[in-house]
C-alpha positions as CSV (number, residue, x, y, z in Angstrom):
1,M,5.6,-27.6,0.6
2,K,6.1,-24.2,2.2
3,I,4.4,-22.4,-0.7
4,F,1.4,-24.8,-0.6
5,A,1.1,-24.5,3.2
6,E,1.3,-20.7,3.0
7,R,-1.5,-20.7,0.3
8,I,-3.8,-22.8,2.6
9,Y,-2.9,-20.6,5.6
10,N,-3.6,-17.4,3.8
11,A,-6.9,-18.7,2.5
12,L,-7.8,-19.7,6.1
13,E,-7.0,-16.3,7.4
14,N,-9.2,-14.7,4.7
15,E,-12.1,-17.0,5.6
16,L,-11.7,-16.3,9.3
17,N,-11.7,-12.5,8.6
18,E,-14.9,-12.9,6.6
19,I,-16.5,-14.8,9.5
20,S,-15.6,-12.0,11.9
21,L,-17.4,-9.5,9.7
22,N,-20.6,-11.3,8.9
23,G,-22.5,-10.2,12.0
24,D,-23.1,-13.6,13.6
25,S,-23.1,-14.0,17.4
26,L,-19.8,-14.7,19.0
27,T,-20.6,-18.3,19.7
28,E,-21.5,-18.8,16.0
29,H,-18.4,-16.9,15.0
30,Y,-16.1,-19.3,16.9
31,K,-18.1,-22.4,15.9
32,S,-17.7,-21.4,12.2
33,S,-14.0,-20.7,12.8
34,I,-13.5,-24.2,14.3
35,L,-15.0,-25.8,11.2
36,R,-12.8,-23.7,8.8
37,C,-9.7,-24.6,10.7
38,K,-10.6,-28.3,10.7
39,K,-11.0,-28.2,6.9
40,A,-7.7,-26.4,6.4
41,M,-6.0,-28.9,8.7
42,A,-7.5,-31.8,6.6
43,K,-6.1,-30.3,3.4
44,L,-2.7,-29.9,4.9
45,K,-2.6,-33.5,6.2
46,K,-3.8,-34.8,2.8
47,Y,-1.0,-33.0,1.1
48,I,1.7,-34.1,3.5
49,S,0.6,-37.8,3.2
50,T,2.0,-37.7,-0.4
51,Y,4.9,-35.4,0.2
52,S,8.5,-36.5,0.8
53,F,10.5,-34.1,3.0
54,E,13.7,-33.0,1.3
55,N,15.8,-33.3,4.5
56,I,15.7,-33.2,8.3
57,D,15.5,-29.4,8.3
58,D,12.5,-29.5,6.0
59,E,10.7,-32.0,8.3
60,I,11.6,-30.0,11.4
61,H,10.3,-26.8,9.8
62,F,6.9,-28.4,9.0
63,F,6.3,-29.9,12.5
64,K,7.8,-27.0,14.5
65,V,6.4,-24.0,12.4
66,I,3.8,-24.9,9.8
67,K,1.6,-27.5,11.5
68,P,1.4,-25.7,14.8
69,Q,0.2,-22.5,13.0
70,F,-2.9,-24.4,11.9
71,Y,-3.5,-26.6,15.0
72,S,-3.0,-23.7,17.5
73,K,-5.8,-21.8,15.8
74,Y,-8.0,-24.8,16.0
75,I,-7.3,-25.4,19.7
76,Y,-7.7,-21.7,20.5
77,F,-11.1,-21.4,18.9
78,I,-12.2,-24.5,20.7
79,N,-11.1,-23.1,24.0
80,V,-12.9,-19.8,23.5
81,Y,-16.0,-21.6,22.2
82,N,-16.1,-23.8,25.3
83,F,-15.5,-20.8,27.5
84,M,-18.5,-19.1,26.1
85,M,-20.8,-22.1,26.3
86,Q,-19.8,-22.9,29.9
87,K,-19.6,-19.3,31.1
88,P,-22.0,-19.0,34.1
89,T,-24.8,-16.6,34.3
90,G,-24.9,-14.3,37.2
91,G,-23.1,-11.4,38.7
92,E,-19.6,-10.1,38.1
93,E,-18.1,-12.1,41.0
94,I,-19.4,-15.4,39.6
95,V,-18.0,-14.7,36.2
96,K,-14.7,-13.5,37.7
97,E,-14.4,-16.7,39.7
98,Y,-14.9,-18.8,36.5
99,I,-12.3,-16.8,34.6
100,T,-9.8,-17.0,37.5
101,Y,-10.3,-20.8,37.6
102,E,-9.6,-21.0,33.8
103,L,-6.4,-18.9,34.2
104,A,-5.3,-21.1,37.1
105,D,-5.8,-24.1,34.9
106,L,-3.6,-22.6,32.2
107,K,-0.9,-21.8,34.8
108,R,-0.9,-25.5,35.8
109,F,-0.5,-26.4,32.2
110,F,2.5,-24.1,31.7
111,D,4.0,-25.2,35.0
112,H,3.7,-28.9,34.1
113,N,5.4,-28.2,30.7
114,H,7.9,-25.7,32.1
115,S,11.0,-27.2,30.5
116,F,9.6,-27.4,27.0
117,Y,7.9,-24.1,27.4
118,Q,11.2,-22.5,28.3
119,Y,12.8,-24.3,25.3
120,Y,10.1,-22.8,23.0
121,R,10.2,-19.3,24.4
122,S,14.0,-19.1,24.3
123,G,14.1,-20.1,20.6
124,S,16.3,-23.1,21.3
125,T,17.0,-25.6,18.6
126,Q,19.3,-28.3,20.0
127,M,16.5,-30.8,20.6
128,D,14.6,-30.1,17.5
129,E,15.5,-33.4,15.8
130,V,14.1,-35.3,18.8
131,Y,11.0,-33.1,19.3
132,F,10.0,-32.4,15.7
133,T,10.9,-35.4,13.5
134,R,8.9,-38.5,13.2
135,G,10.5,-41.4,15.0
136,G,12.3,-39.0,17.3
137,F,10.9,-40.9,20.3
138,D,12.9,-40.6,23.5
139,V,11.8,-42.5,26.7
140,H,12.9,-39.5,28.8
141,V,10.7,-37.1,26.9
142,E,7.1,-36.4,28.1
143,L,4.6,-37.7,25.6
144,E,1.2,-36.9,27.1
145,D,0.1,-35.2,23.9
146,F,1.5,-37.6,21.4
147,E,-0.9,-38.4,18.6
148,E,-1.6,-41.8,17.3
149,D,-0.9,-41.1,13.7
150,E,2.8,-41.6,13.7
151,M,3.2,-40.6,10.1
152,Y,1.8,-37.1,10.8
153,S,3.0,-36.5,14.3
154,T,6.1,-36.0,16.3
155,S,6.5,-36.1,20.1
156,H,6.0,-32.4,20.6
157,D,4.3,-30.7,17.7
158,Y,0.9,-31.0,19.2
159,K,2.2,-29.9,22.6
160,L,3.7,-26.8,20.9
161,S,0.3,-26.1,19.3
162,K,-1.3,-26.2,22.7
163,I,1.3,-23.8,24.1
164,I,0.7,-21.3,21.4
165,A,-3.0,-21.6,21.6
166,N,-3.0,-21.4,25.4
167,E,-0.9,-18.3,25.3
168,K,-3.5,-16.6,23.1
169,Y,-6.3,-18.0,25.3
170,Q,-4.6,-16.6,28.3
171,D,-4.7,-13.1,26.7
172,F,-8.3,-13.6,25.9
173,L,-9.2,-14.5,29.5
174,N,-7.3,-11.5,30.9
175,L,-9.3,-9.2,28.7
176,E,-12.5,-10.9,29.9
177,L,-11.3,-10.4,33.4
178,Q,-10.7,-6.7,32.8
179,K,-14.3,-6.4,31.6
180,N,-15.4,-7.7,35.0
181,I,-13.2,-5.6,37.2
182,V,-15.2,-4.1,40.1
183,Q,-14.2,-0.7,41.5
184,D,-15.9,0.8,44.5
185,G,-18.6,-1.9,44.3
186,K,-19.4,-1.1,40.7
187,P,-18.4,-2.7,37.4
188,L,-15.6,-0.8,35.7
189,E,-16.9,0.3,32.3
190,L,-14.1,-0.2,29.7
191,G,-16.2,0.9,26.7
192,L,-15.2,-2.1,24.6
193,E,-17.6,-3.5,22.1
194,L,-15.9,-6.8,21.1
195,P,-15.2,-8.1,18.5
196,L,-13.3,-5.1,17.1
197,T,-11.8,-6.3,13.9
198,W,-8.6,-5.0,12.3
199,T,-9.4,-4.6,8.6
200,F,-6.2,-2.9,7.4
201,N,-3.0,-4.6,6.2
202,K,-1.4,-6.7,8.9
203,T,2.0,-5.2,8.2
204,D,0.4,-1.8,9.1
205,L,-0.6,-3.2,12.5
206,V,2.9,-4.7,13.1
207,E,4.4,-1.3,12.2
208,L,2.1,0.4,14.7
209,I,2.9,-2.1,17.5
210,Y,6.7,-1.9,17.0
211,A,6.4,1.9,17.1
212,L,4.4,1.9,20.4
213,V,6.8,-0.5,22.0
214,A,9.8,1.5,20.8
215,V,8.3,4.7,22.5
216,G,7.6,2.6,25.6
217,V,3.9,3.4,26.1
218,F,3.2,0.1,27.8
219,N,4.2,-0.9,31.4
220,N,6.7,2.0,31.6
221,G,8.5,0.7,28.6
222,N,8.9,-2.8,30.1
223,A,6.5,-4.7,27.8
224,D,8.0,-7.0,25.2
225,I,6.9,-7.2,21.6
226,K,5.4,-10.7,22.0
227,S,3.1,-9.7,24.8
228,V,1.9,-6.6,23.0
229,V,1.3,-8.6,19.7
230,N,-0.7,-11.1,21.6
231,F,-2.8,-8.4,23.2
232,F,-3.5,-6.7,19.8
233,Q,-4.3,-10.0,18.2
234,T,-6.9,-10.8,20.8
235,V,-8.5,-7.3,20.9
236,F,-8.6,-6.9,17.1
237,Q,-9.5,-10.5,16.2
238,V,-6.5,-10.8,13.9
239,D,-3.7,-13.3,13.6
240,L,-0.3,-11.7,12.8
241,G,1.4,-15.0,12.2
242,S,5.1,-14.6,11.8
243,Y,5.0,-10.9,12.8
244,Y,8.8,-10.6,13.0
245,H,9.0,-11.4,9.3
246,K,6.6,-8.6,8.6
247,Y,8.8,-6.3,10.7
248,T,11.8,-7.5,8.7
249,D,10.0,-6.5,5.5
250,I,9.4,-3.0,7.0
251,T,13.2,-2.6,7.7
252,R,13.9,-3.6,4.0
253,R,11.8,-0.8,2.5
254,K,13.9,1.2,0.1
255,K,12.7,4.7,0.9
256,E,10.4,5.4,3.9
257,Y,10.1,2.9,6.7
258,A,7.1,4.3,8.6
259,V,4.6,4.3,5.8
260,F,1.6,3.5,7.9
261,L,2.6,5.9,10.7
262,D,3.0,8.7,8.1
263,K,-0.4,7.9,6.8
264,L,-1.8,8.1,10.4
265,K,-0.2,11.5,10.9
266,L,-1.6,12.9,7.7
267,A,-5.1,11.6,8.5
268,L,-5.0,13.1,11.9
269,L,-3.8,16.5,10.7
270,R,-6.5,16.4,8.0
271,R,-9.1,15.7,10.6
272,I,-7.9,18.5,12.8
273,E,-7.9,20.9,9.9
274,E,-11.5,19.9,9.0
275,K,-12.6,20.5,12.6
276,L,-10.9,23.9,12.7
277,D,-12.7,24.8,9.4
278,E,-16.0,23.9,11.0
279,D,-15.5,25.6,14.4
280,S,-13.1,28.5,13.9
281,S,-12.9,31.8,12.2
282,P,-10.7,32.1,9.1
283,Q,-8.0,33.8,11.1
284,Q,-7.7,30.9,13.5
285,R,-7.5,28.2,10.8
286,I,-4.3,26.3,10.5
287,K,-3.2,24.7,7.2
288,F,-1.2,21.6,7.3
289,G,1.3,20.1,4.8
């Protein structure tokens, strides 16, 4: 089951990357992304309808990890698409007010689901059998998001999908808000031409992010990995999925850990050398490596 789900998910990621590179408008980009997610979700559901879970842990893994990966993407793209379609025309203040309202709405969602949100963020597992197995109904558990298809739903898998999607949507809105910051009565130019798409290996981006956090370049060293990952995912239109697993792969490299960082260093030194070759006299040139 895990192998099949991973194959579908990787195929979906490749399709979404292709969409981001095809030059369509942002609204068409997200509309197409929604349709691709919907098709992938249908394939996953069809497969699970004939699959028998090996044990409770297998079932929990599907409804806590695998299914939310697909559904959170779908919900996120719908959120962004609706945002763009409903975004008011007008000055910066009007747009800022709209974004602020959306952020407040998200805060209400997280506050309303505070207990379960804390459960998810803390990595707790003690209630997994109740939350992420079919038939794990508990009258004391909130079920606002319980889906009707009991054979393909648990009490909290959809709610978890919404939480993951809304976290990412929150990052998106904060970026939009930054684009509308007014300073001294004038819009603050950020120089961003979104979407800016990451086209290198995703493990390379994870390596870069962990290095930046390790140095402490964000928020005086107080930013956590998850926040930085969410920021980069939004800015670069990339889904890093289980980024910790990619980091674990980096730590298991036999020879050199910082392969991408070494590549960056060599590329920068090469560019500096080329610049010196163009602008400097032979006596001033510096040779690297």
